[in-house]
N, C-alpha and C positions, 0 to 999 in steps of 0.2 A: 931543588924546589924551594922558591923563596917563602918566608915567613906566610906573605901573605898570599902568594901563590897556595898553602894549604889550609888557611880559612878560607877561601873559595868556595875549596873542594869539600870540606867539610860540611859548609853550607846546604850544597848543591845535594849531598850525601843525604844531609837531615830532612829537606823538602823531598828526596825522592822516597823514606824513608815513611815520613809526615801519608805524603798520597798513597801510599802501599796501603799505610792504617787505616784510611777513609776507605778505601775504594773493600778492602776484606769486611770494615764494618757495616759500610752501606750491603755488600750480596750476606751477608748474614740476617741484617735488617728483613732485604725482601724475603729471603728464606726462610726465614723462622716462623712456625705455625702462630699464627694468627685467628682470631673468633669473630665472628662478623654477624650480626643480626640483619637476616633481610627481611622489610617487611611487607607487607601487598603483592605477594605472590598469590597468583589468581589459581583455585580452584575449579576444574570442570571434571563432570562424569562421563565414562564412554562406557553408555549402557549397550549390552549383548543380547539381553531379554525382546525376548519380540512382545512378549506381551505385556510388558510394561514400559510406559514413557517418565523420566522424570520431570516435574512440574517444577518450573522456574527454577534457579538457580540455587546452590547449595546456599547452606546457612552455618556460619560464615563464608562469603564466596571468595572472602583472600585470608591467608595464613601468613604468617611470621617464620622463616624459616632460621634458623641458628645453625652454622656453619664455620668450621675451623678448614685451614688450609694456607698452604703460602700466601702471601698476601696477592703480588702479581695475579694470582690465577683466583683466588677472589673476586677481587677487581670484575675479572672476563665473565665469571657468572654473573655478576650484578650485570654487566652488559648483556650477556646472553637472556637475560628475562625468563628467568625459570616457570614453569606453571607444575601445578601438580595435579595430574590424570586416575581419577577413580576410577577400575574397572568395577564394571558390573555385570557379574556372569547369571545372576537370575537374585531376583526381589520375592525376598519370603514378607515382606510390610511395606502397607502404602506408606508408612514414614519411619526412616531408618537411620538409624546412629552410626556412623563408619570411623572406626579407627584409622586415623591416616599413617602411612608406611614409606619411611624415606627411597623405598625403592620406586614409588609413585611420582618422583620427583625429575623432571626431564629439564633438558638442558642445564642442567648443572654437573655435566659428567667430567671433572677434570682433575687431572692426576693429584693426587696429597688433597686435595678436596673431602671431607665429608658433611656429612650432615648430619648436626650431634641432635636436634631437637624440631619438631614443629609444632608450634603454637598459634593456637589450639589443636589438641591434638585428635579433635574428632569433628565431621561435618555432619549437620542434619540433611539428608536426602529426603524428598515427596516424590511420591509416584502415582499414577493414574491409570487405569486399565490403558492399553493400544486400541480403540480402536476408528475400525474404518465403516466408511456409508458414501452412498452415490448423491453426492448432490448437483440440486439443477443449475446451467448458468443462465444469466442472463444476459444480455448484451448491452450493454450501454452506447447507442445510436445518438451521436449530440449533432444537432445541426438542420439542417434540412435541404434534400440535393438541389442542385441545380436548376435556375427554374426552364433551363432546356429540357430537364429528364423527370420522369415522373414514373409511379411504381404499377408493375401489373399488378402482381403480386407481393405478398406481404412478405418480410423478409423473412428467410428461412437458415435457422443453423445447426450445425452437426460438430461435433455431436452437442445432444442436451446436457448429459450431465459430465462429472468429473467423479472419478473417484477420490476423497482425502482420508488420510490415516492421521493419528494423533491420541492427545489426552479426550476420555471416553466426555467429558464435561463440556469443552468445543466444539467436539463434534455436534454433539445432540442440539445445542444453541444456533449450530449456522443453518440456516434455513436457502441461500444461495448465495451464488459466487458471480459477483459479478467480471463484465471485461474491462479492457481498459478502452478510454473512450475512441470512437473510431466515428468521425466527422465526414459526414455524408455530403458534404458542400465540395468534399474532393475528388467526388467520385465520377467518373467522365463517362462510366459503360457498364452496361451488366457487367456479370463477372465474380468469382469466388475469393472475397477476401478472407485472410488469418489472421487474427485477433487474441492479441494475449490475453489471459484471465489476471484479473488483478487480483495476489493474492499476497501482497505486502501487507505483512504485521499478523498474517491471520495462526499464524503459529504450526501449520499443519502440512503436511505433504500431501501434495496436490499432484496428482497424473491423470490426463493430459492436462498443460499447460495451456493451450492454443486450442481455440474451438474456428472453427467457418463460419462464414457469414455469405449465405448467397442471396445478392442481389438480381432480381428479375426489373429492367427497365427497358421505356419506350419515350421517344420521344412525345413530348407533352401537344396536345393538340388542345384548342378551345370548341366547345358546343355550347350556342346560344339555346337557355329554355326560354328566353322570354319576359314578360310581363308578370310579375306576383304580386298577389297581394301582401300587403303588410298585418302581422297580426302582433296583439300582446302578449307575450307569455301568459300561460291560467293563473297564476298567483303576482301581486304589486301593482296591478296597473290602474286599481279600484282609481276613479277621480282621474283619469288622464284622458286626454282624445288625440288624435293624430293630427298633423296638418301637413297633408301630402298622406296616399295613401296604398302606393306601387312602385316594384321598381324594376327595372330587367335586370335579369338572372345571367352570368357564367359560369359553366362547369370547365374547371383546366384539368387535363390528367392523359391517360394514357387510352388510344382509343381503344382499345379492347374495354377496357373497363369502362368509362363512357358509355359504350353503346349498349351495356347492359344498366344505365340508373332508369328508375322509375320514375319521370319527368312527376307526376302526378305526387310524388309523395314529396317533392323538394318546397320547403315554403319557409318565407322568410319574417323572423321575428326580429321585435327591438329587444337590443339587450338589456340586463338589468341592472339599474345604476342605482345608487343609493341616493344619489343627489336629488334624483327626479321624485324620491319620496319628498322631500322638503322642501318643493315647491310649492308658495302660497296661491290661491287661486287667480288666477288670470295671468298668472307671468306662465313662461316657454321657455322650451332650452333644445336644444340637437344632443340628440343619443344616437348610439352602433344599432347595426343592423347584423343579424347572425343569420345563416343560414343552416337547416335542419334536415334532416333526411339525405344529403350525399353520403355515398359512401368514402370511407377513412383516407381512402388511399386518391381522394379527390378534392382538389383547391376549387374557392368558389370567389367572384368576383361580382359584385352589388350594385347599380348605378342608378342613383347616387347611394355612396355608403353610411349617409346620416339619415335621421327622419327630425322632423320639428313636432313635439308635442306641447300640448295645453293644460293647463290644471283647471280643469272644471268645475270639480268640486272637493271636497274633504274626502281625501286615502280610507 
């Protein structure tokens, strides 16, 4: 072997030895025990006492974990996002201080990783009595039926109540639970329509969460009542006079409902309008008309639908 060849071989051996040294150093560094403080670890209460319920979040709602172990495993634990789950088997006080234990930490089970400390080491949890009640359901029926359909009878709902359970103070303040919005304009015939209850944000267990609304409908027909005199309401018309004294009234609804209408109870009144009170003597304005005495399930039409009034004296 030439001297030059020997030099080259020595350099190759030195480079290979250096590479092995670096590899061993890196392996030792990765495998070495390190410490890491993991902040903002959530604390969650798992309550098994049926007579009590936790109110709000624990205080504090997050803690810091002090972990030791190989660097690669500590990194994986951080990625797994640990959580401290506090088991509650029985509540002894409405305001409870709980010492946190390492074995309650979940998503941190890695070989060689140890939980050295939890900061702070305690949390406060507040509890309330777990109470139940039957709460009435209020349907939220929006819009109106298509003009071609009318109610034969009022909408029926079943069930009328739902059972709720949760913190006593919340249950006691709850007067009703509304349904989600149901658009009457989408209805095409009679039927039974399930509607979900709007339970968002109430913080209670609700059962059932659906009610059924039954709509009894019929085709809309018209019944002409005929000419009716116009009258002022009992108050607010002092010093006003009508220019025109009668209109033609028609009722629209289901035939079965229209047949039951007492036509003599149907009257036409001038709608109250604050602007009319400010009219000067001799001034005139048109006011809308309203029909009184028609059933709720009946729509009405007057022709014309306004009347001219004149100020004749002081109000």
